C-alpha positions in Angstrom: 10.2 -23.3 19.8 11.3 -24.2 16.1 11.3 -21.8 13.6 8.6 -23.1 11.8 6.3 -23.1 15.1 7.2 -19.3 15.6 6.1 -18.1 11.8 2.7 -20.1 12.6 2.2 -18.2 16.2 3.0 -15.1 14.1 0.1 -15.6 12.2 -2.2 -16.7 15.1 -1.5 -13.7 16.9 -2.6 -11.8 13.6 -5.8 -13.5 14.0 -6.3 -13.1 17.7 -6.2 -9.4 17.4 -9.0 -9.5 14.6 -11.0 -12.1 16.2 -10.9 -10.0 19.5 -12.2 -6.7 17.9 -14.8 -9.5 16.0 -13.4 -8.5 12.6 -14.2 -11.8 10.5 -11.6 -13.6 8.5 -12.8 -14.2 4.7 -10.9 -15.8 1.7 -10.8 -13.7 -1.6 -10.3 -15.8 -5.6 -7.3 -15.5 -7.0 -9.1 -15.6 -10.3 -12.6 -14.1 -10.5 -11.5 -10.4 -9.4 -9.7 -7.7 -11.5 -7.1 -5.2 -10.0 -6.2 -1.3 -9.9 -4.7 -0.3 -13.4 -1.5 1.1 -11.3 1.5 3.4 -12.4 4.0 1.7 -9.6 2.7 -1.9 -9.1 3.3 -4.2 -12.0 1.0 -7.2 -12.3 1.5 -10.8 -13.5 -0.8 -12.1 -16.2 -2.4 -15.7 -16.5 -3.9 -15.9 -20.2 -4.4 -11.9 -20.3 -6.0 -12.0 -16.9 -4.2 -10.1 -14.0 -3.5 -12.3 -10.7 -4.2 -10.2 -7.7 -1.9 -7.7 -6.5 -3.7 -7.4 -3.8 -7.3 -9.0 -2.4 -8.5 -5.4 -2.5 -11.3 -5.8 -5.3 -12.6 -9.4 -3.7 -12.6 -8.0 -0.1 -14.4 -4.6 -1.2 -17.1 -6.9 -3.0 -17.7 -8.8 0.0 -17.6 -5.7 2.2 -20.4 -4.3 -0.1 -22.6 -7.4 0.3 -22.4 -8.3 3.4 -21.7 -4.7 5.4 -18.9 -6.6 8.2 -15.5 -5.6 9.2 -13.0 -8.0 7.5 -10.1 -9.4 7.2 -7.6 -11.7 5.1 -4.3 -13.4 4.3 -3.7 -14.0 1.0 -1.1 -14.7 -1.8 -0.2 -11.0 -3.7 1.9 -10.9 -6.9 3.6 -8.2 -7.8 6.1 -8.1 -11.0 8.8 -6.0 -9.3 12.5 -6.6 -9.0 13.8 -8.7 -6.5 15.8 -7.8 -3.8 16.3 -7.5 0.0 12.7 -6.3 0.1 10.6 -7.8 -2.7 9.4 -11.3 -3.8 7.3 -12.0 -6.6 4.7 -13.4 -3.9 4.5 -12.6 -0.7 1.7 -13.0 1.6 -0.4 -9.8 2.6 -2.9 -9.2 5.3 -5.7 -6.5 4.3 -8.6 -5.6 6.5 -11.7 -3.0 6.3 -13.2 -1.1 9.0 -16.5 0.4 9.0 -17.2 3.8 9.8 -13.2 4.6 10.9 -11.3 7.4 9.0 -7.6 6.7 7.8 -6.3 8.4 10.9 -8.0 6.0 12.9 -7.2 2.9 11.0 -3.6 4.1 11.2 -3.4 3.7 14.6 -5.3 0.7 15.2 -2.6 -1.0 12.7 0.3 0.4 14.8 -1.4 -1.5 17.9 -1.2 -4.5 15.4 2.6 -3.6 14.9 3.3 -3.4 18.7 1.5 -6.4 19.6 3.2 -8.7 16.8 6.5 -7.1 17.7 6.3 -7.3 21.2 7.4 -3.7 22.1 6.0 -0.3 21.8 7.9 1.9 18.9 7.9 5.8 18.8 5.2 6.9 16.7 5.5 9.9 14.2 2.8 11.4 12.4 3.7 13.4 9.2 2.2 14.6 6.4 3.9 13.6 2.9 4.3 17.7 1.7 6.1 18.2 5.5 8.2 15.1 5.6 9.8 16.5 2.1 10.1 20.2 3.8 11.8 19.3 6.8 14.3 16.7 4.9 14.6 18.2 1.9 13.4 21.6 1.7 11.3 20.4 -1.2 7.6 21.9 -1.5 6.2 18.7 -3.4 2.6 20.6 -3.5 4.0 23.4 -5.7 7.5 22.3 -7.1 6.9 21.4 -10.6 9.0 18.5 -12.0 11.5 20.9 -13.4 12.5 21.8 -9.8 12.3 17.7 -8.6 15.0 17.2 -11.4 17.2 20.2 -10.6 16.5 18.8 -6.5 17.5 15.3 -7.4 20.8 16.6 -9.2 21.9 18.5 -6.2 21.5 15.6 -4.2 23.7 13.5 -6.7 21.0 11.0 -7.7 21.2 9.4 -10.7 20.3 11.7 -14.1 16.7 11.1 -13.5 15.8 13.2 -16.5 17.2 10.1 -18.5 15.0 7.9 -16.7 11.7 10.2 -18.5 9.7 10.1 -14.7 6.5 11.7 -14.3 6.2 14.0 -11.1 4.4 11.3 -8.8 7.5 9.2 -10.1 10.0 11.1 -9.2 9.0 12.0 -5.8 8.5 8.1 -5.4 12.0 8.4 -6.8 13.7 11.1 -4.3 11.9 9.8 -1.1 12.9 6.3 -1.7 16.4 7.3 -1.9 16.9 10.0 0.5 14.4 10.0 2.8 13.2 6.7 3.6 16.5 5.0 4.3 16.8 7.6 7.4 13.8 7.1 9.1 13.6 5.7 12.7 10.8 3.6 14.8 7.0 3.9 13.3 6.2 7.0 11.0 3.1 7.4 9.4 2.8 9.3 6.3 -0.7 11.1 5.5 -2.0 13.5 3.2 -0.6 12.8 -0.3 -0.8 14.2 -3.3 -4.3 13.9 -5.0 -2.9 12.5 -8.0 -1.3 9.8 -6.0 -5.2 9.0 -5.2 -5.4 5.5 -6.3 -8.2 4.2 -4.6 -8.5 6.7 -1.8 -11.1 9.8 -1.5 -9.4 13.4 -2.2 -10.6 16.1 0.4 -9.4 19.6 0.1 -7.0 19.1 -2.9 -5.4 15.8 -0.4 -5.6 12.2 -0.7 -6.7 10.8 2.5 -4.2 8.0 2.6 -1.9 6.8 4.6 2.0 5.0 4.4 3.5 3.1 7.5 7.0 2.8 8.0 8.7 0.8 10.7 12.6 1.9 10.7 12.3 3.2 7.2 10.6 -0.2 5.7 7.4 0.3 4.3 4.8 -2.0 5.8 1.5 -0.8 5.1 -0.8 1.3 2.8 -3.9 2.6 4.3 -6.7 4.8 2.4 -10.5 6.9 3.4 -11.6 4.5 0.3 -13.6 6.3 -2.5 -16.7 4.6 -3.3 -18.0 6.9 -6.3 -17.8 4.5 -9.1 -17.1 7.5 -11.8 -14.2 8.6 -10.1 -12.6 5.5 -9.9 -13.5 4.7 -13.5 -11.8 8.1 -14.5 -8.7 7.3 -12.6 -8.7 3.7 -13.9 -9.1 5.1 -17.6 -6.1 7.7 -16.8 -3.5 5.1 -15.4 -4.5 2.9 -18.5 -3.9 5.7 -20.9 -0.7 6.1 -19.4 0.4 2.9 -19.0 -0.2 2.8 -22.6 1.9 5.6 -23.4 4.9 3.6 -21.3 4.3 0.4 -23.3 2.8 -1.3 -20.6 -0.1 -3.9 -20.9 -3.7 -2.4 -20.8 -5.3 -3.7 -17.0 -8.9 -4.7 -17.8 -11.5 -2.9 -15.9 -13.3 -5.0 -13.4 -17.0 -3.1 -13.9 -18.3 -5.9 -11.4 -15.9 -3.8 -8.8 -17.6 -0.9 -9.9 -20.9 -1.7 -9.5 -20.4 -3.0 -5.9 -18.9 0.3 -5.4 -22.8 1.5 -5.2 -23.3 -0.4 -1.8 -19.7 0.2 0.0 -20.3 1.9 3.1 -18.0 4.2 4.5 -15.1 2.2 5.8 -11.1 2.3 5.3 -9.0 -0.2 4.7 -5.5 -1.0 5.1 -2.9 -3.8 3.4 0.1 -4.8 5.3 3.1 -7.0 4.1 3.5 -9.7 6.4 6.8 -11.3 5.5 8.2 -7.7 5.7 6.9 -7.5 9.0 8.6 -10.7 10.3 11.4 -9.7 8.9 12.0 -6.7 10.9 10.4 -8.6 14.3 13.4 -11.1 13.8 15.8 -8.5 13.0 16.6 -10.2 9.6 18.4 -8.4 6.8 16.2 -9.8 3.5 12.6 -10.7 3.3 14.1 -13.9 2.1 14.7 -15.2 5.5 11.1 -14.3 6.6 9.1 -16.2 3.9 5.7 -17.5 5.5 4.8 -19.7 2.4 6.6 -22.5 1.2 
């Protein structure tokens, strides 16, 4: 089988997985929808309109209208530093399941990963706070930003104070440098800080979301979806305020998206980086060698 045929089979196996579960494939517009104002993901702009960093807004509008489980395989654009795991344009799988909570969805994503990798990897399920406690004895729920600065210094990280990071950015920085590289097999990390909720629900002071990493590589990011438009507008406004303070462009708020939240069913959703997953499948060292778009 040629390399191109093998990549085609990889995409076919994804579609087969969803068709077997009667999840409908849909397509979302690149230009008709807005995006979440986000402090960790920087968009490209085309005539002052952001290109999609994920198909999330289009999919949720579709889900609100049709009330059916859906998936899409689409192009996403993110203005990130290029490296072994990043390309500014990449292929993303995103899907939504009604009446499933985020952990039920995470377990289904593990089935998909094993299906695509043709092997069953051990799974470790751990909360965000516990993974920091277990590995670095850090209590991110209660430790102050000043304490995190002190910890980063003791871990021989760069002078993070000069980087002017907030608490959430510090947590991400420490995790990516001191925990993530040492993770093996499949790790499902859940229950994030409420300030990291993004578009997930917050229950009992925990963001009901998860990340899935395979051998330390982040593959999937999923939420128990928040549908309260007032809560979402408040988060978007806050993110844009912080973006402005950090001299980042304001992201226009998609009011049509907020209106569609009135009809969004109880659901969970997840985004999966397909080229990273293919890179792991083929034991490649760089996502450039796993490109699924040409």
